[in-house]
C-alpha positions, 0 to 999 in steps of 0.5 A: 671856576674854583679850579681856574682860580687854583690854577691862576694862583699856582701860576702866580706863585710860580711867577714870583721869585722862589725864596726859602730858608729852612733851619734845623735844630740840634743835633744836626743844627744848620740852615738851608738857603734857597733862592730860585735854583741856587741852594746853599747849606751850612751846619754845625760840625764839631764846634764849627759852622761849615758850608756843607754844599752849594747847588746851582740847579735846585737839588737838595743833597741827601744826608747820606751823600755827605761825609764829615771828612769833606769838611775837615779843612779849616777852609770849609768854615763859614767865617773866620775871626782873628783876635790879637793875631790868632784865629779864634778856636772853632768851639762855637755853640749853636744858640738859635736860628730865626728865619722870616721870608728871605732873611735868617739870623743864626746866633752862635756863642763861643765856648771859651772866648767872650764872643757871640756872633750873629750870622745874617743871610739875606736872599732876594730871588736872584742866585746871589745871596748876602752874608754879614756878621754881627760880632759881640764882645761879651767880656769886660775887656776890649777885644782886638779884632785883627782879621776877619773873613765874613764869608768863606768856605768850599766852592767846589769838590770834584770827585773824579770818575774813572771814565773822566780820567782821560778827559781831565781838564787843565785847569780844573778851575779858572778865576776871572778878576780885575787884574790891576789896582792902579789909577787908569787901569780900571776894568781890565778883567781877565781870566787865569787858571788856578794852579794847585796851592794858594792864591790871592789878590788885593787892593794894592794897599791903597787904604781904600777899596782901590782902582781894582775891585773886591770881585771875582768870577770863578768857573769850574771847567768840569761842570760848567758852573760859576761862582760870582762874589763881591765884597761890599767894603770901601777899605782894605781887602783880600780875596784868598783861594786854595786849590787842593788836589787829593790824588789818593782820594781821586778828588780836588776842591776849591776854597775861598775867603773874602777878607777884610784886612788891615796893615796894622795889628788891629783893624777894630777894637771891640769895647766891652759889650759892644757889637760891630757889623761886618761888611757884606759879602755878595755871592752866588752859584749858577750854571749857564754862560758868562752872560747869565752870571753878569745878568744875575749880578746886575739884577742883584745889585739893582734889587738889593744894593743900589738906592732908588733913583730920585723920582724923575731924575734918573740917568739924566744927560749931564755936562761938566764945567771942566772942559772949557772953564777949569782953572779960569772959572768966571760967572760969565764963562760958566753961564756961556758953557751952560748955554751951549750945553742946554742947546744940545739937550743936556739936562744937568750941569755940574760945577766941578772942582775949582769953585771954592777956596782962597787961591785960584786953580789950586783946587787940591789944596783948597778942599775943605774951605767950601765957600766960593772963591773971590773969582766968583764975587757973586757966589754960586747962587746966581750960577745955580739960579741961571742953570735952573732958569735954563731948565737944567738941574745944578750939580756941585763937586766936593771932595768932601772927605779932604782937607787941603794944605792951603785951607783956613780949615786946616789952620783953625783945626789941625786936629781934624787931620787923619794921622798915621803913627802921629803923622798926616796920613793920605798925603795929609789930605784926609779928614779924620771922620772917626772923631765925632766932632769932625764927622759932625762938622762934615755933615753940617757943612754939606747940609749948608752947601746943599741948601745955600747953593741950590744943589740937585746933584752931589758929586763926591770925589776922593783923590787920596790913597796911601801905600801904608793902608790909611790912618791909625792910633792907639786905642785901649793899648792896641794900635788900631787901624782907623779904616773900619771906624772911618766907614762906620762914621761915613756911611751913616752920614751919606744915609742921613743926607739922602734922607734930608735931601730925597731929591738929591742925586748922589754921584760917586767918584774917587780919582776916577774909579778908585772906590767902586765897591758895593759898600759905597754904592749902597748910597750912590745913584751913579759912579765914575768908573775911571778918569780915562776917557780917551778911545779905545781904552775908554770903551774897554774900561766900560766893557770890563766894569759892566761885568760887575756893575749895571751900565746905567750907573757907570759914568762915561764922558764925551768932550775935552776932559783930556787933550788926547780925547779929541784926537782918537775916534770920529765924533760918532764913536766918541759919543757912543761910548757914553750911550752904553753908560750914563752920559756926561759931557765935559765941554760941549762948547765954550759958548753958544756962539762957538757951538759948531752947528754940524757938531751940535747936530750929531751931539743932539742926535746922540743925546736924543737917541739916549733919551728916547730909545736907550734910557727907557730900557737901560736901568732894567736891560740885560747886558751881553758881552760879545768880547768880554776879555780885552786886556788894556795893555794890547790894542785889540781889534774888535769890541761888541756890547749889546743891551736888550730890553727885558721883554726883548722888544728892543735892543741896541748894540755897539760894534767898535773897531779898536785899532787897525789890527785884524780883519776889517769886518765883524759879524754880530749875532745878537743874543737878546732878541726873540727868535720868533719876532721880526725886528727893524734894524737901524744902522746909525752911521747911515740911517738905513734900515732893514727888517729881519727875523730874530732867528736869522739875526741870531743865527746869521748875524749882521756883518759890519765893515769898518775900514779903519781903527777907532771907528764904530757902528751903532745898531738899533733893534725894534720889534715889528708887530704883525 
């Protein structure tokens, strides 16, 4: 029995994710971080904290294998701090290291500058670790922080062997990223070779993280390894790379810096004795296929970034008033739209922009006056009560950080405006949350709105951008950009509101997908990934965005948000896009009397399928991108997405013919099924079924024929027990 107990204990230990942190004292001061098979090691070298090596296979590198010349480049430094426009000299002294479980803090003191840095690292059992800095000004004078890379270093160093000389791949390294940073082009994920020299990409100077995303996947074409990295920051950013070849030494390296940037000379003045906390960098090294990389990032985001979903309210089917009532909002009309939504199985109804202010159909200029307009003489509460009486939850849209040009708030409090060089920033529509009185007003106003109007979901929009990089002001003699302080104020407001309203669903939106970084998503249950809802672009955007974000948090719509939305794709195809995300209707029908019965049957069928088959597995599903790279600027031919349950007992896949290009047939080979199991396969277009082994499905696949473009097939896989 004792042997059996030891065996069970051993098996249990192996079943748990392996996380380990080892620190080393001087003279070889450093730390080694292990999370499953991923290892990252860093240590002190001549006053610098450098990344010594990564391993995606759990192998610890022997000390005899490492030479100091490997780390001579400043690009190997584990972080970069710039004060007053100059990089801080690398004369750091190791003070201490503390580790507990999967977290570690290394404290450094600068030998000549009044700086202390606490380097935080957190592991969660996935291949992706988290890194951030605490920076302390130890002097009696303010310090102007002008540049920061919370994490940087060498990703790979390739030593060419003689037998490889004729097989040298071209290129050695490839970089995949979101290629565009403009509205409507979200999710355009593409690969490109990294030529020798420096390369960077950024947010397009929008003053926020933007419609791109601070995210990349790098691939080593020699070893087949990947690095995946995301910066959790809602402000300005830049990802920098150096591909360096050394012909004399017969090797080459790839380095990176994940930077927080500012268009102004100073991004944050650090007061005497003050400690500031940097954004978090999420980075991992692993082997395998692209599917493995994406699934590792999804697991990490679900485990260590996203907040818990409110109990019993996760991933509800939504509808939004914008389809049939935008600009003509009346209590009677809204209630009629609610009736139609409830009839097809909607679970939550959102009153979007246009419910507030003093001028109808002028919602951008009325933001900030969060009182129902005169066109709703009884206010919002009767509408909220009616929604609840139908068994639905009630959601409300607020562009909470904005102050419209036509508002009473602006007239009474012009000092609330965020300024740049003394003039209104962000088109004059942004509140200055760096002012404590403005932040306090916003938190109190949101608390009032949520309580007074019976709100169950808060839809946060943010329709501002600025080609100049946001606001600024003089502080302690320095021109400081306001973005850092803005999020120092805004993030805690969201955190406190979540605690005040634990049942509230928080939905993120910023002009579609204009702020989908992992910084803001720490406080959000779902997020819009784009305003574009027209096929085929809408499914291509989702395909790209789920290379970073788990699908259950990505809002995709069905309905009449844009007029062209009704023109492209048959009804089932339009409905299937949100089935691979978080479904939101935007206009089911103007009223129950106007609800087309044939249409209602298909809509109800799709929503019921989502609730019974898809939702139970969605938030833990493994995502397989059969067509991961689909440029938005070309029509393309086919797109295939597959989501599989963890236990592989069920899965579903969508095969979309994007245009009339290419052959009318596509062979889908599911990747998320067990070879030894048998599955009942349902073809949703016809309702027909067949039974096949997982092995046959994986090897031979299923041939899908769609004669025309912008059509689809939905396949459901359910394990058949013997």
